[in-house]
C-alpha positions in Angstrom: 80.0 166.1 53.3 82.3 168.2 55.2 80.1 167.6 58.3 80.8 164.2 58.3 84.5 164.0 57.1 85.3 166.4 60.6 82.5 164.2 62.9 84.4 161.1 61.4 88.2 162.8 62.5 86.8 163.6 65.8 85.9 160.0 66.4 88.9 158.6 65.4 91.2 160.8 67.0 89.1 159.7 70.7 89.7 156.4 70.2 93.6 156.8 69.1 93.4 158.7 72.0 92.2 155.5 74.6 94.1 153.1 72.8 97.2 155.4 73.5 96.5 155.5 77.6 95.8 151.9 77.8 99.1 151.3 76.0 100.9 153.7 78.5 99.2 152.2 81.3 100.0 148.5 80.2 104.0 150.2 79.6 103.2 151.4 83.4 102.6 148.4 84.9 104.9 146.5 82.9 108.0 148.5 84.5 105.9 148.5 87.6 108.6 146.9 90.5 107.0 145.6 93.7 110.1 144.2 96.1 110.3 140.4 97.3 110.0 140.8 101.0 111.0 137.8 103.8 111.4 138.3 107.1 111.5 136.6 110.9 110.7 137.9 114.4 114.1 138.0 116.3 112.2 139.5 119.3 108.4 141.1 119.6 107.5 141.1 122.4 108.6 144.9 124.3 107.7 146.2 127.8 107.9 150.0 128.4 111.2 149.8 129.9 112.3 147.7 126.6 110.1 148.9 124.0 112.1 148.2 120.1 110.9 145.2 118.5 113.5 143.5 116.3 113.3 141.8 112.9 115.4 139.8 110.1 114.5 140.8 107.1 115.8 139.8 103.6 114.5 142.6 100.7 115.3 141.5 96.9 115.1 144.1 94.3 113.6 142.4 90.9 114.0 145.1 89.0 116.4 145.8 86.1 117.7 148.7 87.9 119.2 149.7 91.3 116.4 150.8 93.5 116.0 152.2 97.1 113.2 151.3 98.7 111.7 153.9 101.6 110.0 151.9 104.9 107.3 154.1 106.8 104.4 153.7 108.8 101.2 155.6 109.5 100.9 154.6 113.5 102.2 157.6 114.8 102.8 155.5 117.9 105.9 153.3 116.0 108.9 154.4 114.9 111.1 152.5 112.2 114.7 152.3 111.9 116.1 151.9 108.7 113.7 154.2 106.9 115.7 153.7 103.7 117.7 150.8 102.3 119.6 150.5 98.5 119.2 147.1 96.8 121.4 146.3 93.5 119.2 145.4 90.1 118.8 141.2 90.6 120.3 141.1 94.1 119.1 140.9 97.6 119.6 142.4 100.2 119.6 141.2 104.7 119.1 144.0 107.7 118.2 143.9 111.0 114.7 146.4 111.4 114.0 148.0 114.3 110.3 149.1 115.6 109.8 151.7 118.5 107.1 152.1 120.7 107.7 155.9 120.5 104.7 157.2 123.0 105.1 154.9 125.8 102.3 157.2 127.7 99.7 155.6 125.8 98.4 153.0 126.9 99.3 150.4 124.5 99.4 147.0 125.9 98.5 143.4 125.0 99.4 142.1 120.7 99.9 145.1 118.2 100.1 145.0 114.1 102.1 147.5 113.3 101.5 148.4 109.3 105.3 149.0 107.6 105.3 150.1 104.0 107.7 149.3 101.7 108.3 151.6 98.8 110.3 151.6 95.9 111.6 155.5 95.4 112.2 154.8 92.0 108.9 153.3 90.7 106.8 154.4 93.5 105.5 151.3 93.4 104.7 150.2 97.2 103.5 146.7 99.6 102.3 147.0 102.8 103.0 143.9 105.7 102.1 144.5 108.8 104.4 143.3 111.6 103.0 141.4 115.0 104.5 143.5 118.1 103.4 142.4 122.2 103.1 145.0 124.0 103.6 143.5 128.4 101.6 145.4 130.6 102.9 147.1 133.1 100.6 146.1 136.2 99.3 143.1 135.9 101.6 139.9 134.1 100.6 137.5 131.3 99.5 134.7 133.8 96.0 136.6 134.0 95.4 135.0 130.5 94.0 131.5 130.6 96.0 129.5 128.8 94.1 128.4 125.1 96.7 126.2 123.1 95.2 124.6 120.0 96.6 121.3 119.1 96.8 118.8 115.8 98.4 115.5 116.2 99.3 112.8 113.5 100.7 109.7 114.2 100.6 105.8 112.4 97.3 104.6 112.2 98.8 100.6 112.6 102.4 99.9 114.0 104.6 96.9 114.8 105.1 96.3 118.3 109.1 95.7 117.8 109.3 99.3 116.7 108.6 102.5 118.0 105.4 104.5 117.7 106.2 108.1 116.5 103.7 111.2 117.4 103.9 114.5 115.6 102.0 117.0 118.2 102.0 120.3 116.9 100.8 123.2 119.0 99.9 126.6 118.8 99.5 129.1 121.3 96.4 131.6 121.0 97.0 134.2 123.6 100.0 136.4 124.6 100.4 133.7 127.6 104.1 132.5 128.0 103.2 129.0 129.3 106.7 127.8 131.0 104.9 124.4 132.5 103.2 122.8 129.6 103.2 119.1 129.5 102.2 116.4 126.9 100.6 113.3 128.4 100.2 110.6 126.1 98.0 107.8 127.7 96.5 104.6 126.0 96.0 100.9 127.4 99.5 99.5 125.7 101.2 102.7 126.4 102.2 106.5 128.7 104.5 108.8 128.3 104.4 112.4 130.2 107.1 114.8 128.1 107.4 118.5 129.4 107.9 121.3 127.1 107.0 125.5 126.9 104.9 127.8 124.7 105.8 131.1 124.2 103.2 133.6 123.6 101.5 133.1 120.5 104.2 130.9 119.5 103.7 127.5 117.3 105.3 124.7 117.9 106.4 120.8 116.8 106.7 117.8 119.4 108.0 114.7 117.7 107.5 111.8 120.8 108.7 108.0 119.9 107.0 105.4 122.2 108.2 102.0 122.9 105.5 99.3 123.1 105.7 96.4 124.6 107.4 94.0 122.0 104.4 91.1 122.8 101.4 93.2 123.1 98.4 91.5 122.0 97.5 92.1 118.7 94.3 94.9 118.2 93.1 98.5 118.2 93.6 100.9 120.3 92.7 104.1 121.7 95.5 106.4 122.9 94.8 110.0 124.4 97.2 112.8 123.6 96.6 115.8 126.5 97.9 119.1 127.3 98.3 119.9 130.5 99.0 123.4 131.7 98.3 125.2 135.3 97.3 121.3 136.9 94.6 122.0 134.1 93.8 120.1 131.0 94.2 122.3 127.9 92.9 120.7 124.9 93.1 116.8 124.0 92.7 114.2 121.3 92.3 111.1 120.6 93.4 108.4 118.4 93.5 105.2 117.3 96.4 102.7 116.3 96.6 99.0 115.4 98.7 96.7 116.5 100.0 94.7 114.0 100.8 90.5 114.8 103.5 88.9 113.9 105.5 85.1 114.8 108.6 84.8 115.2 109.3 81.3 115.8 113.1 79.7 116.6 114.1 75.9 116.1 116.6 74.4 118.1 117.9 71.0 117.8 120.5 69.2 119.8 121.8 66.1 118.6 122.6 63.1 121.4 124.6 59.9 119.8 125.2 56.8 121.0 126.2 52.7 120.2 123.9 52.1 118.0 121.0 55.0 118.3 121.1 58.7 118.3 117.8 61.1 119.2 117.0 63.8 118.8 115.9 67.1 120.9 114.0 69.9 118.6 112.7 72.6 120.8 110.5 75.2 119.4 109.5 78.5 120.6 107.3 81.4 119.6 108.9 84.7 120.4 105.7 86.6 118.4 102.6 88.2 119.6 100.4 85.6 118.2 99.4 82.5 118.3 101.0 80.0 115.5 101.5 76.8 114.1 104.8 75.7 113.0 105.7 72.7 111.4 108.9 70.6 112.2 110.3 68.1 109.2 112.8 65.5 110.2 114.2 63.7 107.0 114.2 60.0 107.6 114.3 57.0 104.8 111.9 53.8 105.2 114.5 51.6 106.4 115.3 54.0 109.7 111.5 54.8 109.7 111.3 51.3 110.9 113.6 51.7 113.7 112.6 55.7 115.0 109.8 56.2 117.6 109.1 60.0 118.6 107.7 61.9 121.6 104.3 62.6 119.4 102.8 61.0 116.7 104.0 62.1 113.3 102.6 61.9 109.7 104.8 61.2 106.9 105.1 63.8 104.1 106.8 63.4 100.9 108.5 66.2 98.8 111.2 66.1 95.9 111.5 62.1 96.5 112.4 62.1 100.0 110.4 61.5 102.8 109.8 63.4 106.2 108.5 63.0 109.3 106.4 66.0 110.2 104.5 67.8 113.6 102.3 70.3 113.4 102.9 72.3 116.5 100.5 74.6 117.9 102.1 77.6 119.5 100.8 80.9 122.3 102.9 84.1 122.3 106.6 83.0 124.3 105.5 79.2 124.4 108.1 76.6 123.8 107.5 72.9 123.1 109.9 70.3 123.2 110.4 67.0 120.0 112.1 63.4 121.3 112.7 61.4 118.1 115.2 58.4 118.5 116.2 56.3 115.9 117.3 52.7 118.0 118.9 50.2 116.1 119.9 48.1 119.4 117.8 45.2 118.4 119.3 45.1 114.7 122.4 45.1 116.9 121.3 42.0 118.8 120.0 40.0 116.3 123.0 40.6 114.3 125.1 39.4 117.2 123.2 36.4 118.2 124.1 35.4 114.4 127.8 35.7 114.8 127.4 33.7 118.2 125.0 30.5 116.9 127.9 30.4 113.9 130.6 30.4 116.1 129.1 28.2 119.0 128.0 25.7 115.6 131.8 25.3 114.2 132.6 24.9 117.7 130.6 22.2 119.2 130.0 20.8 115.4 130.5 16.5 115.1 133.8 16.1 113.3 132.3 13.0 111.4 129.8 13.4 108.9 127.3 10.3 109.1 125.6 9.5 105.5 122.6 6.3 105.0 121.2 5.2 102.5 119.2 1.8 102.0 118.6 0.4 98.2 115.6 -2.8 97.4 118.4 -5.0 95.5 115.9 -8.1 95.7 112.3 -9.1 95.4 110.9 -13.1 95.6 107.4 -13.9 95.5 107.6 -14.9 98.6 108.4 -11.9 100.4 111.6 -12.1 100.6 113.2 -8.8 99.7 116.8 -7.6 100.3 118.1 -4.5 101.2 121.3 -3.3 100.7 122.1 -0.3 103.4 125.1 1.8 103.0 126.6 3.8 105.4 128.9 7.2 104.8 131.2 8.9 106.5 133.5 12.1 106.6 136.0 13.6 108.5 135.2 17.3 108.3 138.1 18.6 111.6 140.9 18.9 109.0 143.3 16.4 111.5 142.9 12.4 112.0 140.1 10.5 114.1 140.8 7.3 115.4 138.5 4.5 116.9 135.1 5.4 115.6 132.8 3.3 115.9 129.6 2.7 113.7 126.7 1.4 115.8 123.4 0.8 113.0 120.3 -0.6 114.6 117.6 -2.3 112.9 114.6 -3.8 113.5 113.8 -7.6 114.7 111.9 -8.4 111.1 114.7 -8.3 109.7 118.0 -10.5 109.7 121.4 -9.0 109.1 123.3 -11.0 105.7 127.0 -10.0 105.8 128.6 -9.9 103.1 132.8 -9.1 102.7 133.1 -9.7 99.6 130.9 -6.3 98.5 132.0 -4.5 101.8 135.2 -2.5 102.5 136.7 -0.8 105.5 136.4 2.4 107.7 139.1 3.5 106.4 137.8 3.8 102.8 135.0 5.4 105.5 132.1 3.1 103.4 130.5 0.0 104.7 128.0 -1.6 102.5 125.5 -4.0 105.1 122.3 -6.5 103.6 119.2 -7.0 105.1 116.9 -10.0 104.4 112.8 -9.2 105.1 111.2 -12.2 105.4 
């Protein structure tokens, strides 16, 4: 029984020891301070005569206490300055770091990666950054390298020819060659442009090129070739496709010419787009004016919202214009009105001043076939002035004889004369 208890005690002690160790490791990991490092190269290309590369560093202390950070490298051919930098808790420190090639007798040339260790003197935590340095050779030049450039292109898939086409070209120099005469050539059926640039050793660069298109470019899909040329040789090329969109921009100009009894409208339609289009032209005309309106082309009639229009559907090619003439002529109406007025005037000028009305009436009829007819003549003066010496002649056929009857008749002054005829 005692042995069992002793063994149980030993097991508990071991378990507690393991738990304590884990807790200690957890606390140590929580208290670890890992600095945040950001850097950029100021000069990462050196020679034997100028053997110091310079970088701009930004070091952030993420811990709760002030700390000092040590900089060193395990590469024996390089020296680092500064070696210790103090950074307050929760803040950052910016400084320039120099890496110097210490042993210039060694044949160290070309691109180098220098491991730099950054260690916290408070917690002994550290990180390693590998800094790139390029060492130019003494007895050769960088032109011994063959240009090797990676390129990617971003370009709009569709473009309105009235707007510029944007081409974004990203380039990466894959070797230490300093390319001073790098040319970017953009070539296509619809455009062409060349841009001169340069690309340093292992440099990355992005160029944006704006290309102006012909605003009248025919719609369609076109290939666009982008080439990088160095030392008169094509280094790399990329082919893209761009779709030129269609658009129609139709303008209408109207000129009115007025005359005494007519007016005409000259309508000019112009397609300033890059695509064939059909433009409907409308001219408002009511029923009356439409009767006297003619156009240079056959029109259709359209009625909208109680308004009547003459319409034409005009087909236009790109950059084509079309002229339409609409004439409304009231000359015939004016001529008819003038003739009517003239006729009325002439009528009043040349009409007879005396009106004569004649009426006949059978007054007697016998079995022997003798009939008496009374004829009444009525004269009227419509001139508004006195008329003298008016002679009235009444002709009758030979089968009748005149029977004068003064007792019934009256004088001409009363403008009335009664005459009897006897028919045998």
